[in-house]
N, CA, C and O atoms as a Tinker XYZ file with bonds, in Angstrom:
   324  protein
     1  N     12.691000  -13.031000  -11.319000    73     2
     2  CA    11.972000  -12.873000  -10.088000    64     1     3
     3  C     11.594000  -11.401000   -9.871000    63     2     4     5
     4  O     10.578000  -11.094000   -9.248000    81     3
     5  N     12.410000  -10.523000  -10.384000    73     3     6
     6  CA    12.140000   -9.092000  -10.245000    64     5     7
     7  C     10.809000   -8.733000  -10.915000    63     6     8     9
     8  O     10.016000   -7.979000  -10.353000    81     7
     9  N     10.568000   -9.267000  -12.100000    73     7    10
    10  CA     9.323000   -8.919000  -12.795000    64     9    11
    11  C      8.103000   -9.446000  -12.048000    63    10    12    13
    12  O      7.031000   -8.846000  -12.120000    81    11
    13  N      8.251000  -10.559000  -11.331000    73    11    14
    14  CA     7.147000  -11.081000  -10.521000    64    13    15
    15  C      6.789000  -10.076000   -9.439000    63    14    16    17
    16  O      5.614000   -9.771000   -9.237000    81    15
    17  N      7.788000   -9.563000   -8.746000    73    15    18
    18  CA     7.546000   -8.582000   -7.684000    64    17    19
    19  C      7.019000   -7.267000   -8.232000    63    18    20    21
    20  O      6.154000   -6.637000   -7.623000    81    19
    21  N      7.536000   -6.854000   -9.376000    73    19    22
    22  CA     7.161000   -5.562000   -9.923000    64    21    23
    23  C      5.809000   -5.572000  -10.612000    63    22    24    25
    24  O      5.235000   -4.506000  -10.836000    81    23
    25  N      5.285000   -6.726000  -10.951000    73    23    26
    26  CA     3.979000   -6.787000  -11.602000    64    25    27
    27  C      2.894000   -6.967000  -10.540000    63    26    28    29
    28  O      2.337000   -5.983000  -10.052000    81    27
    29  N      2.593000   -8.203000  -10.185000    73    27    30
    30  CA     1.517000   -8.449000   -9.236000    64    29    31
    31  C      1.805000   -7.846000   -7.861000    63    30    32    33
    32  O      0.920000   -7.265000   -7.233000    81    31
    33  N      3.030000   -7.986000   -7.408000    73    31    34
    34  CA     3.372000   -7.514000   -6.062000    64    33    35
    35  C      3.142000   -6.026000   -5.867000    63    34    36    37
    36  O      2.507000   -5.621000   -4.893000    81    35
    37  N      3.646000   -5.211000   -6.775000    73    35    38
    38  CA     3.463000   -3.768000   -6.656000    64    37    39
    39  C      2.006000   -3.374000   -6.848000    63    38    40    41
    40  O      1.492000   -2.512000   -6.134000    81    39
    41  N      1.348000   -3.997000   -7.800000    73    39    42
    42  CA    -0.056000   -3.664000   -8.039000    64    41    43
    43  C     -0.898000   -3.984000   -6.808000    63    42    44    45
    44  O     -1.725000   -3.176000   -6.387000    81    43
    45  N     -0.684000   -5.160000   -6.235000    73    43    46
    46  CA    -1.468000   -5.558000   -5.060000    64    45    47
    47  C     -1.135000   -4.699000   -3.850000    63    46    48    49
    48  O     -2.020000   -4.372000   -3.059000    81    47
    49  N      0.123000   -4.332000   -3.699000    73    47    50
    50  CA     0.490000   -3.497000   -2.551000    64    49    51
    51  C     -0.144000   -2.113000   -2.646000    63    50    52    53
    52  O     -0.402000   -1.480000   -1.623000    81    51
    53  N     -0.392000   -1.646000   -3.848000    73    51    54
    54  CA    -1.024000   -0.332000   -3.996000    64    53    55
    55  C     -2.491000   -0.357000   -3.562000    63    54    56    57
    56  O     -3.084000    0.699000   -3.343000    81    55
    57  N     -3.073000   -1.530000   -3.437000    73    55    58
    58  CA    -4.461000   -1.662000   -2.996000    64    57    59
    59  C     -4.580000   -2.053000   -1.523000    63    58    60    61
    60  O     -5.687000   -2.295000   -1.044000    81    59
    61  N     -3.467000   -2.119000   -0.799000    73    59    62
    62  CA    -3.525000   -2.540000    0.597000    64    61    63
    63  C     -4.381000   -1.620000    1.457000    63    62    64    65
    64  O     -5.187000   -2.100000    2.254000    81    63
    65  N     -4.224000   -0.322000    1.315000    73    63    66
    66  CA    -5.013000    0.612000    2.126000    64    65    67
    67  C     -6.498000    0.434000    1.859000    63    66    68    69
    68  O     -7.290000    0.338000    2.797000    81    67
    69  N     -6.882000    0.391000    0.592000    73    67    70
    70  CA    -8.293000    0.196000    0.256000    64    69    71
    71  C     -8.812000   -1.135000    0.788000    63    70    72    73
    72  O     -9.948000   -1.226000    1.254000    81    71
    73  N     -7.976000   -2.162000    0.713000    73    71    74
    74  CA    -8.384000   -3.485000    1.189000    64    73    75
    75  C     -8.609000   -3.467000    2.695000    63    74    76    77
    76  O     -9.612000   -3.990000    3.182000    81    75
    77  N     -7.686000   -2.870000    3.428000    73    75    78
    78  CA    -7.801000   -2.853000    4.891000    64    77    79
    79  C     -8.913000   -1.941000    5.392000    63    78    80    81
    80  O     -9.429000   -2.146000    6.491000    81    79
    81  N     -9.287000   -0.941000    4.609000    73    79    82
    82  CA   -10.379000   -0.050000    5.002000    64    81    83
    83  C    -11.749000   -0.558000    4.570000    63    82    84    85
    84  O    -12.770000   -0.009000    4.987000    81    83
    85  N    -11.785000   -1.582000    3.755000    73    83    86
    86  CA   -13.040000   -2.178000    3.297000    64    85    87
    87  C    -13.539000   -3.145000    4.373000    63    86    88    89
    88  O    -12.839000   -4.106000    4.693000    81    87
    89  N    -14.732000   -2.919000    4.940000    73    87    90
    90  CA   -15.230000   -3.789000    6.005000    64    89    91
    91  C    -15.295000   -5.269000    5.611000    63    90    92    93
    92  O    -15.095000   -6.143000    6.456000    81    91
    93  N    -15.568000   -5.549000    4.360000    73    91    94
    94  CA   -15.641000   -6.945000    3.912000    64    93    95
    95  C    -14.264000   -7.618000    3.963000    63    94    96    97
    96  O    -14.165000   -8.806000    4.268000    81    95
    97  N    -13.226000   -6.875000    3.670000    73    95    98
    98  CA   -11.890000   -7.442000    3.561000    64    97    99
    99  C    -11.042000   -7.261000    4.827000    63    98   100   101
   100  O    -10.118000   -8.041000    5.061000    81    99
   101  N    -11.339000   -6.257000    5.634000    73    99   102
   102  CA   -10.474000   -5.892000    6.756000    64   101   103
   103  C    -10.223000   -7.035000    7.731000    63   102   104   105
   104  O     -9.094000   -7.209000    8.189000    81   103
   105  N    -11.230000   -7.806000    8.053000    73   103   106
   106  CA   -11.088000   -8.914000    8.997000    64   105   107
   107  C    -11.228000  -10.270000    8.311000    63   106   108   109
   108  O    -11.529000  -11.274000    8.957000    81   107
   109  N    -11.011000  -10.288000    7.019000    73   107   110
   110  CA   -11.202000  -11.511000    6.233000    64   109   111
   111  C    -10.218000  -12.599000    6.642000    63   110   112   113
   112  O     -9.073000  -12.327000    7.001000    81   111
   113  N    -10.691000  -13.822000    6.579000    73   111   114
   114  CA    -9.834000  -14.986000    6.827000    64   113   115
   115  C     -9.816000  -15.910000    5.620000    63   114   116   117
   116  O     -9.198000  -16.974000    5.653000    81   115
   117  N    -10.479000  -15.510000    4.579000    73   115   118
   118  CA   -10.578000  -16.318000    3.370000    64   117   119
   119  C     -9.466000  -15.968000    2.381000    63   118   120   121
   120  O     -9.017000  -14.824000    2.313000    81   119
   121  N     -9.042000  -16.949000    1.636000    73   119   122
   122  CA    -8.021000  -16.711000    0.613000    64   121   123
   123  C     -8.596000  -16.040000   -0.628000    63   122   124   125
   124  O     -7.884000  -15.815000   -1.606000    81   123
   125  N     -9.880000  -15.723000   -0.585000    73   123   126
   126  CA   -10.511000  -15.042000   -1.714000    64   125   127
   127  C    -10.923000  -13.614000   -1.356000    63   126   128   129
   128  O    -11.681000  -12.980000   -2.090000    81   127
   129  N    -10.429000  -13.118000   -0.242000    73   127   130
   130  CA   -10.716000  -11.743000    0.178000    64   129   131
   131  C     -9.389000  -11.063000    0.515000    63   130   132   133
   132  O     -9.110000  -10.735000    1.668000    81   131
   133  N     -8.592000  -10.864000   -0.516000    73   131   134
   134  CA    -7.245000  -10.333000   -0.342000    64   133   135
   135  C     -7.052000   -9.090000   -1.198000    63   134   136   137
   136  O     -7.919000   -8.711000   -1.984000    81   135
   137  N     -5.916000   -8.482000   -1.028000    73   135   138
   138  CA    -5.562000   -7.335000   -1.856000    64   137   139
   139  C     -5.513000   -7.725000   -3.341000    63   138   140   141
   140  O     -5.877000   -6.935000   -4.212000    81   139
   141  N     -5.062000   -8.945000   -3.611000    73   139   142
   142  CA    -5.015000   -9.426000   -4.997000    64   141   143
   143  C     -6.421000   -9.474000   -5.594000    63   142   144   145
   144  O     -6.616000   -9.102000   -6.751000    81   143
   145  N     -7.393000   -9.927000   -4.815000    73   143   146
   146  CA    -8.764000   -9.992000   -5.314000    64   145   147
   147  C     -9.298000   -8.607000   -5.639000    63   146   148   149
   148  O     -9.976000   -8.410000   -6.647000    81   147
   149  N     -8.985000   -7.658000   -4.778000    73   147   150
   150  CA    -9.437000   -6.289000   -5.012000    64   149   151
   151  C     -8.707000   -5.679000   -6.214000    63   150   152   153
   152  O     -9.320000   -4.991000   -7.030000    81   151
   153  N     -7.433000   -5.926000   -6.318000    73   151   154
   154  CA    -6.625000   -5.361000   -7.404000    64   153   155
   155  C     -7.117000   -5.805000   -8.771000    63   154   156   157
   156  O     -7.282000   -4.993000   -9.681000    81   155
   157  N     -7.347000   -7.099000   -8.900000    73   155   158
   158  CA    -7.700000   -7.654000  -10.205000    64   157   159
   159  C     -9.188000   -7.960000  -10.350000    63   158   160   161
   160  O     -9.598000   -8.589000  -11.325000    81   159
   161  N     -9.999000   -7.520000   -9.386000    73   159   162
   162  CA   -11.458000   -7.755000   -9.410000    64   161   163
   163  C    -11.762000   -9.219000   -9.691000    63   162   164   165
   164  O    -12.553000   -9.547000  -10.576000    81   163
   165  N    -11.123000  -10.087000   -8.927000    73   163   166
   166  CA   -11.272000  -11.531000   -9.113000    64   165   167
   167  C    -11.806000  -12.139000   -7.826000    63   166   168   169
   168  O    -11.361000  -11.768000   -6.739000    81   167
   169  N    -12.763000  -13.076000   -7.929000    73   167   170
   170  CA   -13.400000  -13.634000   -6.748000    64   169   171
   171  C    -12.823000  -14.966000   -6.293000    63   170   172   173
   172  O    -13.190000  -15.457000   -5.226000    81   171
   173  N    -11.929000  -15.563000   -7.075000    73   171   174
   174  CA   -11.348000  -16.839000   -6.688000    64   173   175
   175  C    -10.039000  -16.659000   -5.947000    63   174   176   177
   176  O     -9.651000  -15.542000   -5.607000    81   175
   177  N     -9.353000  -17.784000   -5.697000    73   175   178
   178  CA    -8.066000  -17.694000   -5.016000    64   177   179
   179  C     -6.947000  -17.385000   -6.013000    63   178   180   181
   180  O     -7.147000  -17.431000   -7.227000    81   179
   181  N     -5.777000  -17.072000   -5.478000    73   179   182
   182  CA    -4.656000  -16.665000   -6.319000    64   181   183
   183  C     -4.255000  -17.751000   -7.300000    63   182   184   185
   184  O     -3.906000  -17.451000   -8.442000    81   183
   185  N     -4.299000  -19.011000   -6.876000    73   183   186
   186  CA    -3.861000  -20.117000   -7.738000    64   185   187
   187  C     -4.792000  -20.270000   -8.933000    63   186   188   189
   188  O     -4.335000  -20.534000  -10.046000    81   187
   189  N     -6.081000  -20.107000   -8.714000    73   187   190
   190  CA    -7.038000  -20.165000   -9.826000    64   189   191
   191  C     -6.842000  -18.986000  -10.769000    63   190   192   193
   192  O     -6.981000  -19.126000  -11.984000    81   191
   193  N     -6.522000  -17.829000  -10.209000    73   191   194
   194  CA    -6.286000  -16.640000  -11.020000    64   193   195
   195  C     -5.082000  -16.855000  -11.933000    63   194   196   197
   196  O     -5.124000  -16.506000  -13.113000    81   195
   197  N     -3.997000  -17.435000  -11.382000    73   195   198
   198  CA    -2.812000  -17.714000  -12.198000    64   197   199
   199  C     -3.138000  -18.654000  -13.360000    63   198   200   201
   200  O     -2.512000  -18.571000  -14.416000    81   199
   201  N     -4.108000  -19.543000  -13.172000    73   199   202
   202  CA    -4.430000  -20.536000  -14.197000    64   201   203
   203  C     -5.392000  -20.041000  -15.269000    63   202   204   205
   204  O     -5.712000  -20.782000  -16.199000    81   203
   205  N     -5.856000  -18.806000  -15.155000    73   203   206
   206  CA    -6.718000  -18.254000  -16.197000    64   205   207
   207  C     -5.918000  -18.123000  -17.497000    63   206   208   209
   208  O     -4.721000  -17.836000  -17.458000    81   207
   209  N     -6.566000  -18.331000  -18.642000    73   207   210
   210  CA    -5.852000  -18.252000  -19.927000    64   209   211
   211  C     -5.082000  -16.945000  -20.129000    63   210   212   213
   212  O     -3.987000  -16.956000  -20.693000    81   211
   213  N     -5.635000  -15.834000  -19.681000    73   211   214
   214  CA    -4.962000  -14.542000  -19.857000    64   213   215
   215  C     -3.705000  -14.403000  -19.006000    63   214   216   217
   216  O     -2.886000  -13.516000  -19.248000    81   215
   217  N     -3.551000  -15.268000  -18.017000    73   215   218
   218  CA    -2.413000  -15.172000  -17.105000    64   217   219
   219  C     -1.368000  -16.255000  -17.336000    63   218   220   221
   220  O     -0.565000  -16.528000  -16.444000    81   219
   221  N     -1.359000  -16.869000  -18.494000    73   219   222
   222  CA    -0.417000  -17.968000  -18.747000    64   221   223
   223  C      1.041000  -17.521000  -18.612000    63   222   224   225
   224  O      1.878000  -18.280000  -18.123000    81   223
   225  N      1.345000  -16.309000  -19.039000    73   223   226
   226  CA     2.730000  -15.829000  -18.895000    64   225   227
   227  C      3.069000  -15.577000  -17.432000    63   226   228   229
   228  O      4.200000  -15.815000  -17.007000    81   227
   229  N      2.100000  -15.098000  -16.660000    73   227   230
   230  CA     2.336000  -14.887000  -15.231000    64   229   231
   231  C      2.535000  -16.217000  -14.519000    63   230   232   233
   232  O      3.392000  -16.329000  -13.642000    81   231
   233  N      1.757000  -17.217000  -14.885000    73   231   234
   234  CA     1.903000  -18.542000  -14.281000    64   233   235
   235  C      3.279000  -19.123000  -14.586000    63   234   236   237
   236  O      3.929000  -19.677000  -13.701000    81   235
   237  N      3.715000  -19.001000  -15.812000    73   235   238
   238  CA     5.043000  -19.498000  -16.197000    64   237   239
   239  C      6.131000  -18.758000  -15.429000    63   238   240   241
   240  O      7.085000  -19.374000  -14.954000    81   239
   241  N      5.995000  -17.457000  -15.306000    73   239   242
   242  CA     6.975000  -16.660000  -14.573000    64   241   243
   243  C      7.003000  -17.042000  -13.095000    63   242   244   245
   244  O      8.073000  -17.126000  -12.493000    81   243
   245  N      5.829000  -17.273000  -12.515000    73   243   246
   246  CA     5.750000  -17.693000  -11.112000    64   245   247
   247  C      6.425000  -19.051000  -10.927000    63   246   248   249
   248  O      7.179000  -19.249000   -9.974000    81   247
   249  N      6.155000  -19.976000  -11.831000    73   247   250
   250  CA     6.795000  -21.292000  -11.771000    64   249   251
   251  C      8.307000  -21.201000  -11.872000    63   250   252   253
   252  O      9.026000  -21.887000  -11.145000    81   251
   253  N      8.789000  -20.357000  -12.771000    73   251   254
   254  CA    10.231000  -20.150000  -12.895000    64   253   255
   255  C     10.816000  -19.576000  -11.613000    63   254   256   257
   256  O     11.883000  -20.005000  -11.173000    81   255
   257  N     10.132000  -18.616000  -11.013000    73   255   258
   258  CA    10.619000  -18.008000   -9.769000    64   257   259
   259  C     10.690000  -19.046000   -8.653000    63   258   260   261
   260  O     11.658000  -19.076000   -7.893000    81   259
   261  N      9.677000  -19.892000   -8.551000    73   259   262
   262  CA     9.686000  -20.923000   -7.506000    64   261   263
   263  C     10.808000  -21.935000   -7.743000    63   262   264   265
   264  O     11.467000  -22.368000   -6.798000    81   263
   265  N     11.022000  -22.308000   -8.993000    73   263   266
   266  CA    12.095000  -23.249000   -9.318000    64   265   267
   267  C     13.459000  -22.638000   -8.984000    63   266   268   269
   268  O     14.339000  -23.325000   -8.464000    81   267
   269  N     13.629000  -21.358000   -9.280000    73   267   270
   270  CA    14.897000  -20.700000   -8.988000    64   269   271
   271  C     15.147000  -20.586000   -7.493000    63   270   272   273
   272  O     16.279000  -20.766000   -7.044000    81   271
   273  N     14.121000  -20.293000   -6.719000    73   271   274
   274  CA    14.288000  -20.240000   -5.263000    64   273   275
   275  C     14.656000  -21.625000   -4.741000    63   274   276   277
   276  O     15.499000  -21.752000   -3.853000    81   275
   277  N     14.034000  -22.649000   -5.283000    73   275   278
   278  CA    14.367000  -24.021000   -4.880000    64   277   279
   279  C     15.827000  -24.332000   -5.182000    63   278   280   281
   280  O     16.512000  -24.957000   -4.373000    81   279
   281  N     16.297000  -23.904000   -6.331000    73   279   282
   282  CA    17.689000  -24.153000   -6.716000    64   281   283
   283  C     18.678000  -23.384000   -5.844000    63   282   284   285
   284  O     19.816000  -23.821000   -5.676000    81   283
   285  N     18.265000  -22.252000   -5.291000    73   283   286
   286  CA    19.152000  -21.438000   -4.469000    64   285   287
   287  C     19.163000  -21.862000   -3.002000    63   286   288   289
   288  O     20.020000  -21.416000   -2.239000    81   287
   289  N     18.229000  -22.710000   -2.600000    73   287   290
   290  CA    18.070000  -23.071000   -1.193000    64   289   291
   291  C     18.552000  -24.489000   -0.947000    63   290   292   293
   292  O     18.156000  -25.406000   -1.666000    81   291
   293  N     19.397000  -24.687000    0.053000    73   291   294
   294  CA    19.825000  -26.050000    0.372000    64   293   295
   295  C     18.623000  -26.896000    0.814000    63   294   296   297
   296  O     17.714000  -26.368000    1.454000    81   295
   297  N     18.598000  -28.179000    0.492000    73   295   298
   298  CA    17.456000  -29.032000    0.833000    64   297   299
   299  C     17.116000  -29.076000    2.325000    63   298   300   301
   300  O     15.953000  -29.242000    2.692000    81   299
   301  N     18.117000  -28.928000    3.173000    73   299   302
   302  CA    17.850000  -29.015000    4.618000    64   301   303
   303  C     17.778000  -27.651000    5.288000    63   302   304   305
   304  O     17.914000  -27.559000    6.508000    81   303
   305  N     17.566000  -26.593000    4.517000    73   303   306
   306  CA    17.554000  -25.228000    5.053000    64   305   307
   307  C     16.481000  -25.044000    6.121000    63   306   308   309
   308  O     16.701000  -24.321000    7.093000    81   307
   309  N     15.335000  -25.677000    5.959000    73   307   310
   310  CA    14.259000  -25.514000    6.934000    64   309   311
   311  C     14.639000  -26.078000    8.306000    63   310   312   313
   312  O     14.116000  -25.637000    9.329000    81   311
   313  N     15.536000  -27.037000    8.320000    73   311   314
   314  CA    15.951000  -27.637000    9.594000    64   313   315
   315  C     16.893000  -26.725000   10.389000    63   314   316   317
   316  O     16.947000  -26.793000   11.617000    81   315
   317  N     17.624000  -25.881000    9.678000    73   315   318
   318  CA    18.646000  -25.071000   10.324000    64   317   319
   319  C     18.373000  -23.581000   10.308000    63   318   320   321
   320  O     19.180000  -22.785000   10.789000    81   319
   321  N     17.219000  -23.204000    9.747000    73   319   322
   322  CA    16.842000  -21.789000    9.733000    64   321   323
   323  C     17.596000  -21.046000    8.769000    63   322   324
   324  O     17.401000  -19.839000    8.630000    81   323
């Protein structure tokens, strides 16, 4: 999970200022106008980006991270906060 945060997460966070100062992105409500889109110069949503052939290792890593979080969380956690 650490590599997930240190790869896409850090890269995208480094573009937050540019994203928020860009008039097109600053008030965006679309899932295709995000810091991730600016970081990777991609016009689609994050899920489509993960499915690109060049990102197969990132997709696998993301899937592993989600599975691990599921394994660490009790099934009724959402009911009890």
